[in-house]
Each structure stands twice: as structure tokens, then as C-alpha cells.
PyMOL Python script that loads the backbone (N, CA, C, O; Angstrom):
from pymol import cmd

cmd.read_pdbstr("""\
ATOM      1  N   MET A   1     105.144  85.506  92.281  1.00  0.00           N
ATOM      2  CA  MET A   1     105.260  86.083  93.320  1.00  0.00           C
ATOM      3  C   MET A   1     105.321  84.309  94.052  1.00  0.00           C
ATOM      4  O   MET A   1     104.448  83.459  93.875  1.00  0.00           O
ATOM      5  N   ALA A   2     106.760  84.109  94.970  1.00  0.00           N
ATOM      6  CA  ALA A   2     106.977  83.262  95.746  1.00  0.00           C
ATOM      7  C   ALA A   2     105.134  82.699  96.807  1.00  0.00           C
ATOM      8  O   ALA A   2     104.244  83.308  97.400  1.00  0.00           O
ATOM      9  N   LYS A   3     105.514  81.000  96.424  1.00  0.00           N
ATOM     10  CA  LYS A   3     104.606  81.421  97.740  1.00  0.00           C
ATOM     11  C   LYS A   3     103.940  81.301  98.642  1.00  0.00           C
ATOM     12  O   LYS A   3     102.770  80.968  98.831  1.00  0.00           O
ATOM     13  N   ASN A   4     105.557  81.887  99.810  1.00  0.00           N
ATOM     14  CA  ASN A   4     105.932  82.182 100.902  1.00  0.00           C
ATOM     15  C   ASN A   4     105.665  83.587 101.031  1.00  0.00           C
ATOM     16  O   ASN A   4     105.103  83.782 102.108  1.00  0.00           O
ATOM     17  N   ALA A   5     105.777  84.281 100.605  1.00  0.00           N
ATOM     18  CA  ALA A   5     106.446  85.544  99.845  1.00  0.00           C
ATOM     19  C   ALA A   5     104.999  86.093 100.450  1.00  0.00           C
ATOM     20  O   ALA A   5     105.102  86.530 101.596  1.00  0.00           O
ATOM     21  N   SER A   6     103.999  86.131 100.016  1.00  0.00           N
ATOM     22  CA  SER A   6     102.671  86.280 100.533  1.00  0.00           C
ATOM     23  C   SER A   6     101.878  86.112 101.914  1.00  0.00           C
ATOM     24  O   SER A   6     100.821  86.607 102.304  1.00  0.00           O
ATOM     25  N   LYS A   7     102.933  85.086 102.602  1.00  0.00           N
ATOM     26  CA  LYS A   7     102.290  84.848 104.698  1.00  0.00           C
ATOM     27  C   LYS A   7     103.005  85.416 104.635  1.00  0.00           C
ATOM     28  O   LYS A   7     103.041  85.814 105.799  1.00  0.00           O
ATOM     29  N   SER A   8     104.297  86.219 103.826  1.00  0.00           N
ATOM     30  CA  SER A   8     105.194  87.113 105.298  1.00  0.00           C
ATOM     31  C   SER A   8     104.547  88.272 104.692  1.00  0.00           C
ATOM     32  O   SER A   8     105.064  89.207 105.304  1.00  0.00           O
ATOM     33  N   ARG A   9     103.892  88.666 104.026  1.00  0.00           N
ATOM     34  CA  ARG A   9     103.596  89.777 103.394  1.00  0.00           C
ATOM     35  C   ARG A   9     103.178  91.148 105.142  1.00  0.00           C
ATOM     36  O   ARG A   9     102.706  90.884 106.247  1.00  0.00           O
ATOM     37  N   LYS A  10     103.480  91.991 104.759  1.00  0.00           N
ATOM     38  CA  LYS A  10     103.547  93.139 105.517  1.00  0.00           C
ATOM     39  C   LYS A  10     101.950  94.396 105.663  1.00  0.00           C
ATOM     40  O   LYS A  10     101.186  94.860 106.509  1.00  0.00           O
ATOM     41  N   TYR A  11     102.136  94.422 104.680  1.00  0.00           N
ATOM     42  CA  TYR A  11     101.140  94.809 104.370  1.00  0.00           C
ATOM     43  C   TYR A  11      99.727  94.255 102.905  1.00  0.00           C
ATOM     44  O   TYR A  11      99.813  93.355 102.069  1.00  0.00           O
ATOM     45  N   ALA A  12      99.112  94.798 103.044  1.00  0.00           N
ATOM     46  CA  ALA A  12      97.760  94.415 101.883  1.00  0.00           C
ATOM     47  C   ALA A  12      98.997  94.891 100.613  1.00  0.00           C
ATOM     48  O   ALA A  12      99.920  95.706 100.594  1.00  0.00           O
ATOM     49  N   LYS A  13      98.267  93.607  99.339  1.00  0.00           N
ATOM     50  CA  LYS A  13      98.593  93.852  97.980  1.00  0.00           C
ATOM     51  C   LYS A  13      97.865  95.516  97.538  1.00  0.00           C
ATOM     52  O   LYS A  13      97.228  96.394  98.121  1.00  0.00           O
ATOM     53  N   VAL A  14      98.124  95.401  96.894  1.00  0.00           N
ATOM     54  CA  VAL A  14      98.123  97.393  96.314  1.00  0.00           C
ATOM     55  C   VAL A  14      97.125  97.324  95.416  1.00  0.00           C
ATOM     56  O   VAL A  14      96.517  98.390  95.316  1.00  0.00           O
ATOM     57  N   SER A  15      96.809  96.615  94.854  1.00  0.00           N
ATOM     58  CA  SER A  15      95.129  96.122  94.674  1.00  0.00           C
ATOM     59  C   SER A  15      93.879  96.087  96.173  1.00  0.00           C
ATOM     60  O   SER A  15      92.820  96.663  96.423  1.00  0.00           O
ATOM     61  N   ASP A  16      94.667  95.170  96.809  1.00  0.00           N
ATOM     62  CA  ASP A  16      93.664  95.106  97.975  1.00  0.00           C
ATOM     63  C   ASP A  16      92.822  96.760  98.676  1.00  0.00           C
ATOM     64  O   ASP A  16      91.707  97.191  98.970  1.00  0.00           O
ATOM     65  N   GLN A  17      95.028  97.405  98.635  1.00  0.00           N
ATOM     66  CA  GLN A  17      94.030  98.713  99.779  1.00  0.00           C
ATOM     67  C   GLN A  17      93.423  99.465  98.803  1.00  0.00           C
ATOM     68  O   GLN A  17      92.387 100.071  99.076  1.00  0.00           O
ATOM     69  N   LEU A  18      94.215  99.554  97.018  1.00  0.00           N
ATOM     70  CA  LEU A  18      93.007 100.055  96.439  1.00  0.00           C
ATOM     71  C   LEU A  18      91.337  99.999  96.150  1.00  0.00           C
ATOM     72  O   LEU A  18      90.492 100.741  95.651  1.00  0.00           O
ATOM     73  N   ARG A  19      91.394  98.569  96.816  1.00  0.00           N
ATOM     74  CA  ARG A  19      89.918  98.556  96.698  1.00  0.00           C
ATOM     75  C   ARG A  19      88.663  98.708  98.137  1.00  0.00           C
ATOM     76  O   ARG A  19      87.498  98.712  98.536  1.00  0.00           O
ATOM     77  N   ASN A  20      89.987  98.803  98.375  1.00  0.00           N
ATOM     78  CA  ASN A  20      89.445  99.334 100.413  1.00  0.00           C
ATOM     79  C   ASN A  20      89.426 100.867 100.425  1.00  0.00           C
ATOM     80  O   ASN A  20      88.414 101.226 101.027  1.00  0.00           O
ATOM     81  N   ILE A  21      90.121 101.873 100.011  1.00  0.00           N
ATOM     82  CA  ILE A  21      89.906 103.305  99.489  1.00  0.00           C
ATOM     83  C   ILE A  21      88.466 102.773  98.241  1.00  0.00           C
ATOM     84  O   ILE A  21      87.479 102.129  98.596  1.00  0.00           O
ATOM     85  N   VAL A  22      88.593 103.002  97.558  1.00  0.00           N
ATOM     86  CA  VAL A  22      86.814 102.856  96.768  1.00  0.00           C
ATOM     87  C   VAL A  22      85.846 102.891  97.603  1.00  0.00           C
ATOM     88  O   VAL A  22      84.845 103.606  97.650  1.00  0.00           O
ATOM     89  N   GLU A  23      86.339 101.795  98.471  1.00  0.00           N
ATOM     90  CA  GLU A  23      85.060 101.282  99.166  1.00  0.00           C
ATOM     91  C   GLU A  23      84.341 101.680 100.353  1.00  0.00           C
ATOM     92  O   GLU A  23      83.377 101.119 100.874  1.00  0.00           O
ATOM     93  N   THR A  24      85.294 103.325 100.904  1.00  0.00           N
ATOM     94  CA  THR A  24      85.593 103.981 101.784  1.00  0.00           C
ATOM     95  C   THR A  24      85.961 105.047 101.346  1.00  0.00           C
ATOM     96  O   THR A  24      87.032 105.300 101.899  1.00  0.00           O
ATOM     97  N   CYS A  25      85.600 106.093 100.436  1.00  0.00           N
ATOM     98  CA  CYS A  25      86.204 107.284  99.985  1.00  0.00           C
ATOM     99  C   CYS A  25      84.904 108.070 100.739  1.00  0.00           C
ATOM    100  O   CYS A  25      85.029 108.841 101.691  1.00  0.00           O
ATOM    101  N   GLY A  26      83.723 107.721 100.136  1.00  0.00           N
ATOM    102  CA  GLY A  26      82.391 108.570 100.331  1.00  0.00           C
ATOM    103  C   GLY A  26      81.590 108.970  99.364  1.00  0.00           C
ATOM    104  O   GLY A  26      80.527 109.569  99.529  1.00  0.00           O
ATOM    105  N   ILE A  27      82.343 108.474  97.763  1.00  0.00           N
ATOM    106  CA  ILE A  27      82.274 108.745  96.690  1.00  0.00           C
ATOM    107  C   ILE A  27      81.391 107.570  96.285  1.00  0.00           C
ATOM    108  O   ILE A  27      81.694 106.439  96.664  1.00  0.00           O
ATOM    109  N   SER A  28      80.258 107.797  95.494  1.00  0.00           N
ATOM    110  CA  SER A  28      79.054 106.204  94.807  1.00  0.00           C
ATOM    111  C   SER A  28      80.447 105.695  93.809  1.00  0.00           C
ATOM    112  O   SER A  28      81.354 106.422  93.405  1.00  0.00           O
ATOM    113  N   ARG A  29      80.252 104.061  93.555  1.00  0.00           N
ATOM    114  CA  ARG A  29      80.804 103.723  92.170  1.00  0.00           C
ATOM    115  C   ARG A  29      80.590 104.543  91.077  1.00  0.00           C
ATOM    116  O   ARG A  29      81.381 105.123  90.333  1.00  0.00           O
ATOM    117  N   TYR A  30      79.458 104.493  91.107  1.00  0.00           N
ATOM    118  CA  TYR A  30      78.260 105.195  89.780  1.00  0.00           C
ATOM    119  C   TYR A  30      78.720 106.767  89.887  1.00  0.00           C
ATOM    120  O   TYR A  30      77.843 107.558  89.540  1.00  0.00           O
ATOM    121  N   ARG A  31      79.744 107.237  90.241  1.00  0.00           N
ATOM    122  CA  ARG A  31      80.067 108.734  90.441  1.00  0.00           C
ATOM    123  C   ARG A  31      81.756 108.582  89.789  1.00  0.00           C
ATOM    124  O   ARG A  31      82.237 109.202  88.841  1.00  0.00           O
ATOM    125  N   ILE A  32      82.372 107.605  90.613  1.00  0.00           N
ATOM    126  CA  ILE A  32      83.716 107.720  89.958  1.00  0.00           C
ATOM    127  C   ILE A  32      83.526 107.155  88.391  1.00  0.00           C
ATOM    128  O   ILE A  32      84.109 107.790  87.513  1.00  0.00           O
ATOM    129  N   ALA A  33      83.020 106.411  88.147  1.00  0.00           N
ATOM    130  CA  ALA A  33      82.766 105.793  86.581  1.00  0.00           C
ATOM    131  C   ALA A  33      82.994 106.981  85.754  1.00  0.00           C
ATOM    132  O   ALA A  33      83.907 107.341  85.010  1.00  0.00           O
ATOM    133  N   GLN A  34      81.379 107.688  86.284  1.00  0.00           N
ATOM    134  CA  GLN A  34      81.244 109.006  85.263  1.00  0.00           C
ATOM    135  C   GLN A  34      81.703 109.784  85.438  1.00  0.00           C
ATOM    136  O   GLN A  34      81.242 110.642  84.685  1.00  0.00           O
ATOM    137  N   ASP A  35      82.968 110.449  86.442  1.00  0.00           N
ATOM    138  CA  ASP A  35      84.147 111.607  86.886  1.00  0.00           C
ATOM    139  C   ASP A  35      85.572 110.895  86.054  1.00  0.00           C
ATOM    140  O   ASP A  35      86.509 111.629  85.739  1.00  0.00           O
ATOM    141  N   THR A  36      85.596 109.361  85.748  1.00  0.00           N
ATOM    142  CA  THR A  36      86.598 108.812  85.097  1.00  0.00           C
ATOM    143  C   THR A  36      87.504 108.028  84.283  1.00  0.00           C
ATOM    144  O   THR A  36      88.681 107.671  84.220  1.00  0.00           O
ATOM    145  N   GLY A  37      85.596 107.865  83.268  1.00  0.00           N
ATOM    146  CA  GLY A  37      85.402 107.178  82.599  1.00  0.00           C
ATOM    147  C   GLY A  37      85.288 106.077  82.620  1.00  0.00           C
ATOM    148  O   GLY A  37      84.635 105.621  81.682  1.00  0.00           O
ATOM    149  N   ILE A  38      85.811 105.109  83.610  1.00  0.00           N
ATOM    150  CA  ILE A  38      85.893 103.830  83.520  1.00  0.00           C
ATOM    151  C   ILE A  38      84.509 102.981  84.192  1.00  0.00           C
ATOM    152  O   ILE A  38      83.983 102.992  85.305  1.00  0.00           O
ATOM    153  N   PRO A  39      84.294 102.428  83.210  1.00  0.00           N
ATOM    154  CA  PRO A  39      83.305 101.961  82.608  1.00  0.00           C
ATOM    155  C   PRO A  39      82.792 101.720  84.332  1.00  0.00           C
ATOM    156  O   PRO A  39      83.655 102.190  85.074  1.00  0.00           O
ATOM    157  N   GLU A  40      81.774 101.194  85.001  1.00  0.00           N
ATOM    158  CA  GLU A  40      80.753 101.329  85.726  1.00  0.00           C
ATOM    159  C   GLU A  40      80.539  99.837  86.529  1.00  0.00           C
ATOM    160  O   GLU A  40      80.128  99.656  87.676  1.00  0.00           O
ATOM    161  N   SER A  41      80.888  99.020  85.697  1.00  0.00           N
ATOM    162  CA  SER A  41      80.659  97.918  85.561  1.00  0.00           C
ATOM    163  C   SER A  41      82.381  97.142  85.495  1.00  0.00           C
ATOM    164  O   SER A  41      82.540  96.373  86.443  1.00  0.00           O
ATOM    165  N   GLY A  42      83.057  97.197  84.978  1.00  0.00           N
ATOM    166  CA  GLY A  42      85.344  97.747  84.710  1.00  0.00           C
ATOM    167  C   GLY A  42      85.492  97.627  86.580  1.00  0.00           C
ATOM    168  O   GLY A  42      86.246  97.073  87.380  1.00  0.00           O
ATOM    169  N   LEU A  43      84.342  98.464  86.626  1.00  0.00           N
ATOM    170  CA  LEU A  43      84.924  98.598  88.716  1.00  0.00           C
ATOM    171  C   LEU A  43      84.029  97.691  89.349  1.00  0.00           C
ATOM    172  O   LEU A  43      84.607  96.660  89.694  1.00  0.00           O
ATOM    173  N   SER A  44      82.829  97.720  89.618  1.00  0.00           N
ATOM    174  CA  SER A  44      82.172  97.141  89.846  1.00  0.00           C
ATOM    175  C   SER A  44      82.819  95.189  89.752  1.00  0.00           C
ATOM    176  O   SER A  44      82.735  94.339  90.639  1.00  0.00           O
ATOM    177  N   PHE A  45      83.322  95.074  88.567  1.00  0.00           N
ATOM    178  CA  PHE A  45      84.129  93.266  88.723  1.00  0.00           C
ATOM    179  C   PHE A  45      85.421  93.226  89.629  1.00  0.00           C
ATOM    180  O   PHE A  45      85.676  92.263  90.352  1.00  0.00           O
ATOM    181  N   PHE A  46      86.175  94.294  89.536  1.00  0.00           N
ATOM    182  CA  PHE A  46      87.423  95.103  90.622  1.00  0.00           C
ATOM    183  C   PHE A  46      87.040  95.273  91.504  1.00  0.00           C
ATOM    184  O   PHE A  46      87.688  94.634  92.332  1.00  0.00           O
ATOM    185  N   LEU A  47      85.902  96.074  92.156  1.00  0.00           N
ATOM    186  CA  LEU A  47      85.838  96.189  93.764  1.00  0.00           C
ATOM    187  C   LEU A  47      85.591  94.512  94.439  1.00  0.00           C
ATOM    188  O   LEU A  47      85.856  94.097  95.567  1.00  0.00           O
ATOM    189  N   SER A  48      84.995  93.808  93.278  1.00  0.00           N
ATOM    190  CA  SER A  48      84.417  92.295  94.198  1.00  0.00           C
ATOM    191  C   SER A  48      85.654  91.448  93.972  1.00  0.00           C
ATOM    192  O   SER A  48      85.493  90.292  94.364  1.00  0.00           O
ATOM    193  N   GLY A  49      86.498  91.629  93.600  1.00  0.00           N
ATOM    194  CA  GLY A  49      87.820  90.602  92.802  1.00  0.00           C
ATOM    195  C   GLY A  49      88.134  90.115  92.770  1.00  0.00           C
ATOM    196  O   GLY A  49      88.955  89.381  93.320  1.00  0.00           O
ATOM    197  N   LYS A  50      86.750  90.526  90.870  1.00  0.00           N
ATOM    198  CA  LYS A  50      86.409  88.824  89.863  1.00  0.00           C
ATOM    199  C   LYS A  50      87.741  89.324  88.799  1.00  0.00           C
ATOM    200  O   LYS A  50      88.486  88.523  88.234  1.00  0.00           O
ATOM    201  N   ARG A  51      87.791  90.149  88.738  1.00  0.00           N
ATOM    202  CA  ARG A  51      88.773  91.229  87.549  1.00  0.00           C
ATOM    203  C   ARG A  51      89.843  92.191  88.207  1.00  0.00           C
ATOM    204  O   ARG A  51      89.800  92.686  89.333  1.00  0.00           O
ATOM    205  N   GLY A  52      91.022  92.367  87.024  1.00  0.00           N
ATOM    206  CA  GLY A  52      91.810  93.578  87.364  1.00  0.00           C
ATOM    207  C   GLY A  52      91.224  94.910  86.640  1.00  0.00           C
ATOM    208  O   GLY A  52      90.035  95.157  86.444  1.00  0.00           O
ATOM    209  N   LEU A  53      92.369  95.723  86.285  1.00  0.00           N
ATOM    210  CA  LEU A  53      91.657  96.838  86.297  1.00  0.00           C
ATOM    211  C   LEU A  53      93.319  97.703  85.061  1.00  0.00           C
ATOM    212  O   LEU A  53      94.384  98.033  85.584  1.00  0.00           O
ATOM    213  N   SER A  54      93.040  97.853  83.543  1.00  0.00           N
ATOM    214  CA  SER A  54      94.073  98.476  83.253  1.00  0.00           C
ATOM    215  C   SER A  54      95.286  99.313  83.710  1.00  0.00           C
ATOM    216  O   SER A  54      95.174 100.120  84.633  1.00  0.00           O
ATOM    217  N   SER A  55      96.107  99.169  83.246  1.00  0.00           N
ATOM    218  CA  SER A  55      96.961  99.730  83.892  1.00  0.00           C
ATOM    219  C   SER A  55      96.439 101.462  83.700  1.00  0.00           C
ATOM    220  O   SER A  55      96.196 102.199  84.656  1.00  0.00           O
ATOM    221  N   LYS A  56      96.340 101.882  82.184  1.00  0.00           N
ATOM    222  CA  LYS A  56      95.676 102.905  82.171  1.00  0.00           C
ATOM    223  C   LYS A  56      94.528 103.548  83.327  1.00  0.00           C
ATOM    224  O   LYS A  56      94.561 104.505  84.099  1.00  0.00           O
ATOM    225  N   ALA A  57      93.710 102.693  83.066  1.00  0.00           N
ATOM    226  CA  ALA A  57      93.155 102.326  84.001  1.00  0.00           C
ATOM    227  C   ALA A  57      93.326 102.452  85.736  1.00  0.00           C
ATOM    228  O   ALA A  57      92.393 103.167  86.101  1.00  0.00           O
ATOM    229  N   LEU A  58      93.797 102.215  86.419  1.00  0.00           N
ATOM    230  CA  LEU A  58      94.629 102.368  88.041  1.00  0.00           C
ATOM    231  C   LEU A  58      94.762 103.769  87.846  1.00  0.00           C
ATOM    232  O   LEU A  58      94.028 104.519  88.491  1.00  0.00           O
ATOM    233  N   ASP A  59      95.935 104.416  86.722  1.00  0.00           N
ATOM    234  CA  ASP A  59      96.198 105.780  86.750  1.00  0.00           C
ATOM    235  C   ASP A  59      95.198 106.796  86.947  1.00  0.00           C
ATOM    236  O   ASP A  59      95.049 107.335  88.044  1.00  0.00           O
ATOM    237  N   VAL A  60      94.295 107.172  85.631  1.00  0.00           N
ATOM    238  CA  VAL A  60      92.738 107.206  86.205  1.00  0.00           C
ATOM    239  C   VAL A  60      92.162 107.555  87.044  1.00  0.00           C
ATOM    240  O   VAL A  60      91.592 108.645  86.990  1.00  0.00           O
ATOM    241  N   LEU A  61      92.095 106.718  88.183  1.00  0.00           N
ATOM    242  CA  LEU A  61      91.909 106.454  89.303  1.00  0.00           C
ATOM    243  C   LEU A  61      92.568 106.706  90.188  1.00  0.00           C
ATOM    244  O   LEU A  61      92.442 107.394  91.201  1.00  0.00           O
ATOM    245  N   GLY A  62      93.755 105.748  89.514  1.00  0.00           N
ATOM    246  CA  GLY A  62      94.566 107.343  91.418  1.00  0.00           C
ATOM    247  C   GLY A  62      95.059 108.343  91.015  1.00  0.00           C
ATOM    248  O   GLY A  62      95.962 108.988  91.549  1.00  0.00           O
ATOM    249  N   GLU A  63      94.396 108.602  89.835  1.00  0.00           N
ATOM    250  CA  GLU A  63      94.568 110.562  89.470  1.00  0.00           C
ATOM    251  C   GLU A  63      93.241 110.819  90.023  1.00  0.00           C
ATOM    252  O   GLU A  63      93.271 111.973  89.594  1.00  0.00           O
ATOM    253  N   TYR A  64      92.520 110.782  90.388  1.00  0.00           N
ATOM    254  CA  TYR A  64      91.086 110.815  90.422  1.00  0.00           C
ATOM    255  C   TYR A  64      90.650 110.963  92.036  1.00  0.00           C
ATOM    256  O   TYR A  64      89.913 111.785  92.580  1.00  0.00           O
ATOM    257  N   LEU A  65      91.344 109.926  92.532  1.00  0.00           N
ATOM    258  CA  LEU A  65      91.542 109.468  93.866  1.00  0.00           C
ATOM    259  C   LEU A  65      93.074 110.221  94.860  1.00  0.00           C
ATOM    260  O   LEU A  65      93.343 109.715  95.949  1.00  0.00           O
ATOM    261  N   ASP A  66      93.723 111.119  94.449  1.00  0.00           N
ATOM    262  CA  ASP A  66      94.583 111.815  94.513  1.00  0.00           C
ATOM    263  C   ASP A  66      95.696 111.077  95.216  1.00  0.00           C
ATOM    264  O   ASP A  66      96.314 111.573  96.158  1.00  0.00           O
ATOM    265  N   LEU A  67      95.950 109.771  94.683  1.00  0.00           N
ATOM    266  CA  LEU A  67      96.690 108.522  95.333  1.00  0.00           C
ATOM    267  C   LEU A  67      98.472 108.751  95.090  1.00  0.00           C
ATOM    268  O   LEU A  67      99.056 109.253  94.129  1.00  0.00           O
ATOM    269  N   GLU A  68      98.937 108.255  96.177  1.00  0.00           N
ATOM    270  CA  GLU A  68     100.812 108.390  95.793  1.00  0.00           C
ATOM    271  C   GLU A  68     101.136 106.717  96.294  1.00  0.00           C
ATOM    272  O   GLU A  68     100.816 106.390  97.436  1.00  0.00           O
ATOM    273  N   VAL A  69     101.775 105.724  95.373  1.00  0.00           N
ATOM    274  CA  VAL A  69     102.358 105.229  95.714  1.00  0.00           C
ATOM    275  C   VAL A  69     103.514 105.295  96.501  1.00  0.00           C
ATOM    276  O   VAL A  69     104.552 105.710  95.986  1.00  0.00           O
ATOM    277  N   VAL A  70     103.472 104.750  98.340  1.00  0.00           N
ATOM    278  CA  VAL A  70     105.104 104.675  98.524  1.00  0.00           C
ATOM    279  C   VAL A  70     105.503 103.404  99.612  1.00  0.00           C
ATOM    280  O   VAL A  70     104.795 102.597 100.214  1.00  0.00           O
ATOM    281  N   MET A  71     106.776 103.596  99.571  1.00  0.00           N
ATOM    282  CA  MET A  71     107.330 102.452  99.368  1.00  0.00           C
ATOM    283  C   MET A  71     107.902 102.136 100.306  1.00  0.00           C
ATOM    284  O   MET A  71     109.028 102.628 100.372  1.00  0.00           O
ATOM    285  N   HIS A  72     107.500 101.228 101.450  1.00  0.00           N
ATOM    286  CA  HIS A  72     108.087 101.154 102.843  1.00  0.00           C
ATOM    287  C   HIS A  72     109.052 100.489 102.473  1.00  0.00           C
ATOM    288  O   HIS A  72     109.394 100.902 101.365  1.00  0.00           O
ATOM    289  N   SER A  73     109.462  99.953 102.695  1.00  0.00           N
ATOM    290  CA  SER A  73     111.507  99.031 102.583  1.00  0.00           C
ATOM    291  C   SER A  73     112.191  98.740 101.307  1.00  0.00           C
ATOM    292  O   SER A  73     112.187  97.650 100.735  1.00  0.00           O
ATOM    293  N   PRO A  74     112.703  99.684 100.968  1.00  0.00           N
ATOM    294  CA  PRO A  74     113.789  99.614  99.780  1.00  0.00           C
ATOM    295  C   PRO A  74     114.741  98.024  99.774  1.00  0.00           C
ATOM    296  O   PRO A  74     115.184  97.292  98.889  1.00  0.00           O
ATOM    297  N   LYS A  75     114.739  98.014 100.916  1.00  0.00           N
ATOM    298  CA  LYS A  75     116.083  96.696 100.715  1.00  0.00           C
ATOM    299  C   LYS A  75     114.892  95.509 100.446  1.00  0.00           C
ATOM    300  O   LYS A  75     115.396  94.431 100.132  1.00  0.00           O
ATOM    301  N   ALA A  76     113.382  95.507 100.511  1.00  0.00           N
ATOM    302  CA  ALA A  76     112.974  94.486 100.265  1.00  0.00           C
ATOM    303  C   ALA A  76     113.562  94.407  99.110  1.00  0.00           C
ATOM    304  O   ALA A  76     114.417  93.570  98.823  1.00  0.00           O
ATOM    305  N   ILE A  77     112.754  96.055  97.732  1.00  0.00           N
ATOM    306  CA  ILE A  77     113.716  95.574  96.245  1.00  0.00           C
ATOM    307  C   ILE A  77     115.067  95.338  96.200  1.00  0.00           C
ATOM    308  O   ILE A  77     115.515  94.401  95.540  1.00  0.00           O
ATOM    309  N   LEU A  78     115.570  95.874  96.653  1.00  0.00           N
ATOM    310  CA  LEU A  78     117.012  95.145  96.731  1.00  0.00           C
ATOM    311  C   LEU A  78     117.374  93.772  97.204  1.00  0.00           C
ATOM    312  O   LEU A  78     118.584  93.688  96.993  1.00  0.00           O
ATOM    313  N   SER A  79     117.041  92.885  97.625  1.00  0.00           N
ATOM    314  CA  SER A  79     116.869  92.863  98.105  1.00  0.00           C
ATOM    315  C   SER A  79     116.714  90.553  96.745  1.00  0.00           C
ATOM    316  O   SER A  79     117.433  89.569  96.568  1.00  0.00           O
ATOM    317  N   HIS A  80     115.385  91.025  96.326  1.00  0.00           N
ATOM    318  CA  HIS A  80     114.796  90.793  95.665  1.00  0.00           C
ATOM    319  C   HIS A  80     115.889  91.285  94.050  1.00  0.00           C
ATOM    320  O   HIS A  80     116.269  90.259  93.486  1.00  0.00           O
ATOM    321  N   SER A  81     116.269  92.317  93.490  1.00  0.00           N
ATOM    322  CA  SER A  81     116.783  92.277  92.772  1.00  0.00           C
ATOM    323  C   SER A  81     118.081  91.236  92.757  1.00  0.00           C
ATOM    324  O   SER A  81     118.569  90.863  91.691  1.00  0.00           O
ATOM    325  N   GLU A  82     118.649  90.757  94.203  1.00  0.00           N
ATOM    326  CA  GLU A  82     119.910  90.439  93.837  1.00  0.00           C
ATOM    327  C   GLU A  82     119.492  89.207  93.581  1.00  0.00           C
ATOM    328  O   GLU A  82     120.170  88.291  93.115  1.00  0.00           O
ATOM    329  N   GLN A  83     117.523  89.171  94.121  1.00  0.00           N
ATOM    330  CA  GLN A  83     118.477  87.190  93.572  1.00  0.00           C
ATOM    331  C   GLN A  83     117.970  87.386  92.287  1.00  0.00           C
ATOM    332  O   GLN A  83     117.828  86.283  91.760  1.00  0.00           O
ATOM    333  N   ARG A  84     117.822  87.786  91.961  1.00  0.00           N
ATOM    334  CA  ARG A  84     117.498  88.217  90.196  1.00  0.00           C
ATOM    335  C   ARG A  84     118.611  87.979  89.684  1.00  0.00           C
ATOM    336  O   ARG A  84     118.615  86.942  89.021  1.00  0.00           O
ATOM    337  N   SER A  85     119.630  88.565  89.728  1.00  0.00           N
ATOM    338  CA  SER A  85     120.808  89.055  89.368  1.00  0.00           C
ATOM    339  C   SER A  85     121.928  87.618  89.753  1.00  0.00           C
ATOM    340  O   SER A  85     122.996  87.428  89.171  1.00  0.00           O
ATOM    341  N   ARG A  86     121.460  86.882  90.668  1.00  0.00           N
ATOM    342  CA  ARG A  86     122.194  85.408  90.838  1.00  0.00           C
ATOM    343  C   ARG A  86     121.635  84.215  90.177  1.00  0.00           C
ATOM    344  O   ARG A  86     122.349  83.287  89.797  1.00  0.00           O
ATOM    345  N   THR A  87     119.804  84.253  89.985  1.00  0.00           N
ATOM    346  CA  THR A  87     120.027  82.925  89.821  1.00  0.00           C
ATOM    347  C   THR A  87     120.288  83.754  87.935  1.00  0.00           C
ATOM    348  O   THR A  87     120.152  82.777  87.198  1.00  0.00           O
ATOM    349  N   ARG A  88     120.410  84.296  87.541  1.00  0.00           N
ATOM    350  CA  ARG A  88     120.550  84.919  86.015  1.00  0.00           C
ATOM    351  C   ARG A  88     122.214  84.236  85.750  1.00  0.00           C
ATOM    352  O   ARG A  88     122.542  83.809  84.643  1.00  0.00           O
ATOM    353  N   ARG A  89     123.007  84.226  86.760  1.00  0.00           N
ATOM    354  CA  ARG A  89     124.532  83.776  86.179  1.00  0.00           C
ATOM    355  C   ARG A  89     124.490  82.368  85.659  1.00  0.00           C
ATOM    356  O   ARG A  89     125.505  81.853  85.191  1.00  0.00           O
TER     357      ARG A  89
END
""", "prot")
cmd.dss("prot")
cmd.show_as("cartoon", "prot")
cmd.util.cbc("prot")
cmd.orient("prot")
């Protein structure tokens, strides 16, 4: 991601949003780990921002918390796609 993109970001990063949801959902890290099979240490490292989670773990966590990803601005995707196609020429 370009350096300037993070400055103009309207919404928090998905990982930051997920951390916030886990911290405020009222379910302990231990319970989430037990119910999902995600190691508690891995979950703690993710929540502290020290490590990421695998896509499989993210899928499991999202399903466990009944989350859905919503795109707020399809225009941003289109403009990014247009920029990529221009640089390929």
C-alpha cells in the first residue's frame, strides 16, 4: 500500500477493526481459543499487534463472531484497478 493511502484512510484497517471487535465482544480470549481451535498465544499475539493470523484462522474467527466484510466504496477499488492497468502498459 502506498504511504499516502494510510493517511487518507477513512476507515480503520480490517485487522484493527477485528482486534477491536474481539476486545469488546465480551468473550474471553481463552473461550475464543477453546471454541475456535486458534491457539490462545497466537490470538494474543494478533490482538497485541505483534503477529498476524493465517487466512484460515481469520475465516474461523470471522465465522465464530458472525462477521461480514462490507465494502463501503467500490469506487476506490475501481480507481485502484485502473491505476494498476495503466502501469502494466
